[in-house]
C-alpha positions in Angstrom: 0.0 0.0 0.0 1.2 3.5 -0.8 1.4 5.7 2.2 -1.3 8.4 2.4 1.4 10.9 3.5 2.9 10.8 0.0 1.9 13.6 -2.5 -1.4 12.8 -4.3 0.1 13.1 -7.8 2.9 10.7 -6.9 0.2 8.2 -5.7 -1.8 8.6 -8.9 1.1 7.8 -11.1 2.3 4.9 -8.9 -1.2 3.4 -8.9 -1.4 3.6 -12.7 2.0 2.2 -13.4 0.8 -1.5 -13.5 -1.9 -0.4 -16.0 0.8 1.2 -18.1 2.9 -1.9 -18.0 -0.1 -4.1 -18.9 -0.9 -2.0 -21.9 2.8 -1.9 -22.9 3.4 -5.7 -22.6 0.2 -6.5 -24.6 1.3 -4.2 -27.5 4.8 -5.6 -27.4 3.6 -9.2 -27.6 1.3 -8.2 -30.5 4.2 -6.4 -32.3 6.6 -9.3 -32.0 4.0 -11.9 -33.2 3.0 -9.6 -36.1 6.6 -9.0 -37.1 7.4 -12.8 -36.8 4.3 -13.8 -38.9 4.3 -11.0 -41.4 7.9 -10.1 -41.8 8.3 -6.7 -40.0 6.5 -4.6 -42.6 7.3 -0.9 -42.9 4.7 1.8 -42.5 4.8 2.5 -46.2 4.1 -1.1 -47.0 1.2 -1.2 -44.6 -0.2 2.0 -46.0 0.1 0.8 -49.6 -1.6 -2.5 -48.9 -4.5 -0.7 -47.0 -5.3 1.4 -50.1 -5.6 -1.6 -52.4 -8.0 -3.8 -50.4 -11.1 -1.7 -50.0 -12.9 -2.0 -46.7 -11.1 -5.1 -45.8 -7.8 -3.5 -46.6 -8.6 -0.5 -44.4 -9.5 -2.8 -41.6 -6.3 -4.8 -41.9 -4.4 -1.5 -42.2 -5.7 -0.3 -38.9 -4.8 -3.6 -37.2 -1.3 -3.6 -38.8 -0.6 -0.1 -37.7 -1.7 -1.0 -34.1 0.7 -3.9 -34.1 3.5 -1.7 -35.6 3.0 0.8 -32.8 3.7 -1.9 -30.3 7.4 -1.5 -31.0 7.3 1.6 -28.7 5.9 -0.1 -25.7 9.4 -0.6 -24.3 9.6 3.1 -23.6 7.0 2.6 -20.9 9.1 0.0 -19.1 12.3 2.1 -19.3 10.6 5.2 -17.8 8.8 3.1 -15.2 12.1 1.5 -14.2 13.7 4.9 -13.5 10.6 6.0 -11.7 10.5 2.9 -9.5 14.2 2.9 -8.6 14.1 6.6 -7.7 10.9 6.2 -5.7 12.5 3.3 -3.7 15.6 5.3 -3.1 13.7 8.4 -2.0 11.3 6.6 0.3 14.0 4.4 1.7 16.0 7.4 2.7 13.1 9.1 4.3 12.0 6.0 6.2 15.4 5.6 7.6 15.6 9.3 8.6 18.5 9.9 6.3 19.2 13.1 4.5 19.6 11.4 1.1 23.1 10.1 1.8 24.2 7.7 -0.9 23.1 4.2 0.0 25.3 1.1 0.2 25.9 0.7 -3.5 26.9 -3.0 -3.4 23.9 -4.0 -1.4 21.7 -2.0 -3.8 23.2 -3.8 -6.8 22.9 -7.2 -5.1 19.2 -6.6 -4.1 18.2 -5.4 -7.6 20.1 -7.9 -9.6 18.8 -10.7 -7.5 15.3 -9.6 -8.4 16.2 -9.6 -12.1 18.3 -12.7 -12.7 16.6 -15.8 -11.3 13.5 -15.6 -13.5 15.7 -14.6 -16.4 17.8 -17.7 -15.9 14.6 -19.9 -15.6 13.5 -18.4 -19.0 16.6 -19.9 -20.5 15.7 -23.3 -19.2 12.2 -22.9 -20.6 13.6 -21.8 -24.0 16.0 -24.8 -24.1 13.2 -27.2 -23.2 11.1 -25.9 -26.1 14.1 -26.1 -28.4 14.6 -29.7 -27.4 11.0 -30.5 -28.1 11.0 -28.7 -31.4 14.1 -26.7 -32.6 11.9 -24.6 -34.9 10.2 -23.2 -31.8 13.3 -21.1 -31.1 12.3 -17.8 -32.6 15.7 -16.3 -33.3 19.4 -17.3 -33.0 18.8 -21.0 -33.1 21.6 -21.5 -35.6 24.1 -21.2 -32.6 22.7 -24.5 -31.2 23.9 -26.3 -34.3 27.4 -24.8 -34.4 28.9 -27.1 -31.8 29.1 -27.4 -28.0 31.8 -24.7 -27.7 29.6 -22.0 -29.4 26.6 -23.1 -27.4 28.4 -22.9 -24.1 29.8 -19.5 -25.0 26.5 -18.2 -26.2 24.8 -19.5 -23.1 27.4 -17.8 -20.9 27.0 -14.5 -22.8 23.2 -14.7 -22.5 23.1 -15.7 -18.8 25.4 -12.8 -17.8 23.7 -10.4 -20.3 27.0 -9.9 -22.1 25.0 -10.9 -25.2 24.3 -7.2 -25.6 27.9 -6.7 -26.5 28.0 -9.4 -29.1 26.3 -9.4 -32.5 26.9 -13.1 -32.8 24.9 -13.9 -29.7 22.5 -11.0 -29.5 19.5 -13.0 -30.8 20.4 -16.2 -29.0 17.2 -18.1 -27.9 15.1 -15.0 -27.6 15.6 -11.6 -29.4 13.7 -9.7 -26.6 16.2 -10.5 -23.9 18.4 -7.4 -24.8 16.2 -5.5 -22.4 17.5 -7.5 -19.4 21.0 -6.5 -20.3 19.9 -2.9 -20.6 18.2 -3.0 -17.2 21.4 -4.3 -15.7 23.4 -1.4 -17.1 20.8 1.0 -15.7 21.1 -0.6 -12.3 24.8 -0.2 -12.4 24.8 3.5 -13.3 21.8 4.4 -11.1 23.9 5.5 -8.1 26.0 7.7 -10.3 22.9 9.3 -11.8 21.5 10.0 -8.3 24.9 11.6 -7.3 24.8 13.8 -10.4 21.2 14.9 -9.7 22.0 15.7 -6.1 25.2 17.4 -6.9 24.2 19.6 -9.9 20.4 19.5 -9.8 17.8 17.2 -11.4 17.2 19.6 -14.3 20.9 19.4 -15.1 20.7 15.6 -14.9 17.9 15.7 -17.4 19.7 18.0 -19.8 23.0 16.0 -19.5 21.2 12.7 -20.2 19.5 14.2 -23.3 22.8 15.4 -24.6 24.4 12.0 -24.0 21.5 10.2 -25.8 21.5 12.5 -28.7 25.3 12.5 -29.1 25.4 8.7 -28.9 22.6 8.2 -31.5 24.3 10.8 -33.8 27.6 8.9 -33.7 25.9 5.5 -34.4 23.9 7.0 -37.3 27.0 8.6 -38.7 29.1 5.4 -38.6 29.3 3.2 -41.6 27.6 0.2 -40.0 25.3 -2.4 -41.6 21.6 -2.1 -41.0 21.4 -4.8 -38.3 24.2 -3.4 -36.3 22.8 0.1 -36.5 19.4 -1.1 -35.3 20.8 -3.1 -32.4 23.0 -0.1 -31.2 20.1 2.3 -31.5 17.4 0.0 -30.1 19.0 -0.5 -26.7 22.1 -2.8 -26.5 24.0 0.0 -24.7 22.4 2.3 -22.1 23.3 5.7 -23.7 20.7 5.3 -26.4 17.9 5.0 -23.8 19.5 7.0 -21.0 17.1 10.0 -21.4 14.0 7.9 -20.9 15.4 6.3 -17.8 16.4 9.6 -16.3 13.0 11.1 -17.2 11.5 8.5 -15.0 13.9 9.3 -12.2 13.1 13.0 -12.5 9.4 12.4 -12.5 9.7 10.5 -9.2 11.8 13.1 -7.5 9.6 15.9 -8.8 6.4 14.3 -7.7 7.8 13.4 -4.3 9.1 16.9 -3.6 6.5 19.1 -5.3 7.4 22.2 -3.1 11.2 21.9 -3.4 13.5 23.3 -6.0 12.9 20.2 -8.1 9.8 22.1 -9.4 12.0 24.5 -11.3 13.4 24.4 -14.9 13.2 21.1 -16.8 11.8 19.3 -13.8 8.9 21.7 -13.7 8.3 21.1 -17.4 8.4 17.3 -16.9 5.7 17.7 -14.3 3.6 20.0 -16.5 3.7 17.6 -19.4 2.6 14.7 -17.2 -0.1 16.3 -15.1 -1.6 19.3 -16.8 -4.3 18.5 -19.3 -3.7 21.8 -21.2 -0.4 20.4 -22.4 -1.9 17.2 -23.8 -1.8 18.6 -27.3 2.0 18.9 -26.9 2.5 15.4 -25.6 0.4 14.1 -28.4 2.4 16.1 -30.9 5.7 14.9 -29.5 4.5 11.3 -29.8 3.2 11.7 -33.4 6.3 13.5 -34.6 8.5 10.9 -32.9 6.7 8.0 -34.5 6.8 9.9 -37.8 10.5 10.4 -37.5 11.1 6.7 -36.7 9.0 5.5 -39.6 10.7 8.0 -42.0 14.1 6.7 -40.8 13.1 3.3 -42.1 12.7 4.8 -45.5 16.2 6.2 -45.6 16.0 9.4 -43.5 18.2 7.9 -40.7 19.1 11.3 -39.3 15.5 11.6 -38.0 15.9 8.5 -35.8 18.3 10.5 -33.6 15.6 12.5 -31.7 12.8 10.0 -32.4 13.0 7.9 -29.2 13.1 11.0 -26.9 10.0 12.4 -28.4 8.2 9.0 -28.5 9.1 8.2 -24.9 8.0 11.4 -23.2 5.0 11.8 -25.5 3.8 8.2 -25.0 4.2 8.1 -21.3 2.5 11.5 -20.6 -0.3 10.8 -23.1 -0.9 7.4 -21.5 -1.1 9.0 -18.1 -3.7 11.5 -19.2 -5.7 8.8 -21.0 -5.7 6.2 -18.2 -6.5 8.9 -15.6 -10.0 9.4 -17.1 -10.8 5.8 -18.2 -12.6 3.9 -15.5 -13.2 0.6 -17.2 -11.0 -2.3 -18.4 -8.1 -1.6 -16.1 -8.2 -4.7 -14.0 -7.0 -7.0 -16.8 -4.2 -4.6 -17.7 -3.2 -4.4 -14.0 -2.9 -8.2 -13.9 -0.8 -8.2 -17.1 1.3 -5.4 -15.7 2.1 -7.1 -12.4 3.2 -10.2 -14.4 4.8 -8.4 -17.2 8.4 -9.4 -16.6 7.6 -13.1 -16.9 5.5 -12.4 -20.0 8.3 -10.4 -21.6 10.9 -13.1 -20.9 8.8 -16.0 -22.3 6.3 -14.7 -24.9 8.6 -15.0 -27.9 9.2 -18.7 -27.3 5.5 -19.4 -26.5 4.2 -17.5 -29.4 6.3 -19.3 -32.0 5.3 -22.7 -30.7 1.6 -21.7 -30.6 1.7 -20.1 -34.0 3.3 -23.3 -35.5 0.6 -25.5 -33.9 -2.4 -23.4 -34.7 -1.6 -22.3 -38.2 -2.9 -25.6 -39.8 -6.0 -25.4 -37.6 -7.1 -21.8 -38.0 -7.0 -20.2 -41.4 -8.2 -16.7 -40.4 -5.1 -14.8 -39.7 -6.4 -12.2 -37.2 -8.4 -14.8 -35.1 -5.3 -17.0 -34.9 -3.2 -13.9 -34.1 -5.2 -12.7 -31.1 -5.7 -16.2 -29.8 -1.9 -16.7 -29.8 -1.3 -13.3 -28.2 -3.8 -14.1 -25.4 -2.4 -17.5 -24.7 1.2 -16.3 -24.8 0.3 -13.6 -22.3 -1.5 -16.2 -20.1 1.4 -18.7 -20.2 3.9 -15.9 -19.5 1.9 -14.7 -16.6 1.6 -18.2 -15.2 5.4 -18.5 -15.6 5.9 -15.3 -13.6 3.3 -16.2 -11.0 4.7 -19.8 -10.5 8.1 -18.4 -9.8 6.7 -16.0 -7.2 5.0 -18.8 -5.4 8.1 -20.9 -5.4 10.2 -17.9 -4.2 7.8 -17.3 -1.3 7.9 -21.0 -0.3 11.7 -21.0 -0.3 11.8 -17.8 1.7 9.4 -19.3 4.3 11.4 -22.4 4.7 14.6 -20.4 5.0 13.2 -18.1 7.6 11.8 -21.0 9.7 
């Protein structure tokens, strides 16, 4: 339960975060299945096809665009991660009567990484079991398994430690979505440094510095003569600088909402709060999201320079727009909250489940969209069960240990 002594706006956002995550994980699963089954179509291809098919083409075009937009659901998790870590740090310091002294960094890393890795390691076991049953059920990177025991061991080590993010050869091993775990580890490692910078030079300065680092990094990657796959990997999130601004934006939101009367309400911090909370700025957040998505789609058609600011615009616009939307919607949240609370297990396992289910159901169901949403629903359900089972097991082990 969130303490009633905490500021109301902070409570509102905290209570809505599971809903955000539920929506984000549903769209991410839809995007990955759509891309796997249709071949990662570009917006121009979706648009052209929708014009040629009459009413049916228009209907399919709308569904295709919805699935295509699911690519941006990861922004919600990155911002929410920064928000959650900063909230835990702030509230922990207050509860202990501290004046925001830096916490024990090694204990912080141990505690956070221990929450992240066990389920991630179990997901490897699940993927390997599915691969043993049917190798074709490994969605990406399965060629490593046929290259010999040495490559398999090396790839497994790189994946289990999240070093896969630093290797193009093993980046897709077993599950292409697992890059996010490596990114989360990097954020955990630099979080104490970000807090120190924020406290030392101000939270607005931290936000500005992070935006400059993100833009500079993305400019360098776009300017390098890399192949398309390497460029996409480096811009998508293999290394933390490309997503740093979104993570820091979540940190700044937490501190701003927890200290509404302090100097955090000045400068860029104040604008972050305005964009999130004030409905009169909803047009701006919507414009940021639309422009960011447009830039990202245009970059796929050759205008790569537009991809440099795209993620910053999409992340801020999407998160603030979602907050304004979910604040006024009073129905349908319970299901999203459930998905959000189990989103980590769904994220780790959905690609493996969906490929197996798609292979099994394709000969049975000929109507693409019916088969599509059935597979999405079952994949989310199985991923949620995977997460929930792990929690029950962890609780039992903790009870036995304490007794």
